[in-house]
N, C-alpha and C positions, 0 to 999 in steps of 0.2 A: 505800496507805503501805508496808502489807506487800510486800516481793518474794517470788517465789514460794518462795524458799531458807527463809526465815524460818517459812510457812506447812508448808513438810515437818519443819521440825521442832520442830515446834509440837506439843504435847502434847494427844494428842484425847482428845474426851469422845461419849460416845452419848448420846442425850435420847430421851424417849422419853415416854409418856402409862401411868398405873398401867391405862388398859384393855385398852393395848393389851399387856400381864404380866397379862391377868385368868387364865389359866391357872395361874400359879402364885401367885395370890395366897389369903389366907383365907376363907370364905362372907363375903360380905357388903362388901368391902372395895373391890373394884372398880366395886362398885356405889355406893357412897357416896363416892368417892375418884376413882373415873374419869378425872377432864379433870385431875386433880393431873400436875406432870411427875418425871420420875425420870430418874436418870443412871447413867451405866457408867463409869470410867476408871481408869486403873494407879494403881494402889496407892500407887506412887513417887511419882505426881502430883497425890496426895489434897492435900498441904498449902498447895495453888497455889490451890484454889478457896475465895472467901472471899463466896461467897452468900448465905450465912446476915447475917456483917455488912452486905454492898450492900442485901439486901433481911430485913429483920426478917422473923421466922416467930411467930403466936402459939400458945402452949403448945398442947397436943390429949393429949386422953386418952392412961396410956404404952401402955395394951392395946391401944390404934389404931396406936400407932409400930412396939411391937414386931411386929404384924401385920402393915404395908407393910413392915420391914423384914425380914421370915421371907419374903414373897415377893421378893423385890429378891433375896436370900440362894437364894432354892432358882431364879429364871431365873439367874443368874450361874453356880450349881455346873452346872446342868443344858446353858449354852451356851457354857460354859469355855470351849472351844476354837476355836466362832464367834466370843467378844469378841477372843479375843485374836491370833485372822489380821485383825481390823482394828484393836484397839489395839496388837500387840505383844505376842512374849515377857513372860511376869511371871510371880512367885507370887504374884500375888493382886490383884483385882478391887478397888476401891472402889465404894461405889454410893452415892445418895441419892435423897430426895427430899424435894419444897417443895410446903408444906400450904397456905399462901396466893398462890405466886406464879403466875402464867399460865406454856404453856410459851416463850410468844414470852419473858418476861423473863427468863426461866431462861438460855436459850441468850445474849442478851445479856450477862447477870452472868457465862456461863463464856467467854465472848468477851472481858470487857474482863479476866478471871482470865489472858489467852493463849491459850485451848484454840482448838484448830480443831474446830469441833462437830459431830457427823453423827446424819441423823434417819435412820437402817438396820434400823429395829426397829417390822414391820409386821404387826402381830393375833397378836404375841409370836414371827415368824420374824426372823431376821435377813436381811435383801435383798442384795445387794452385786448395786452393780451391773451390773457383768458377767452375773451372773444374769438380772435383768430384760431384760438382748435377747437373750435365749437362747432 
């Protein structure tokens, strides 16, 4: 349905799992929530995300939420240049996670919100396609 022009103009979202960001997570978080999906996108596109309306999330302890967000923030800060290389220049990177949905459902939800979804984080490294072939 969507032509190449629409896909090129679509906002981008990078998805991964908490396990792939273990280096930045507080102790015990990656072990407990490793399979949970996380995402990064331009702050200006954050209002497009309706994932929590599409997939309601059960409450979780505030301390665990803060720990996960701390890890995501640390990754986004340390890898800001690489994230902007993919997502585009910005004053802010938005990020989030879903404690109940599997990664494939989060990808589907982001695509329903109009995002082009990229899976480019492997074991804490941002892997660009041209780097894989060299």
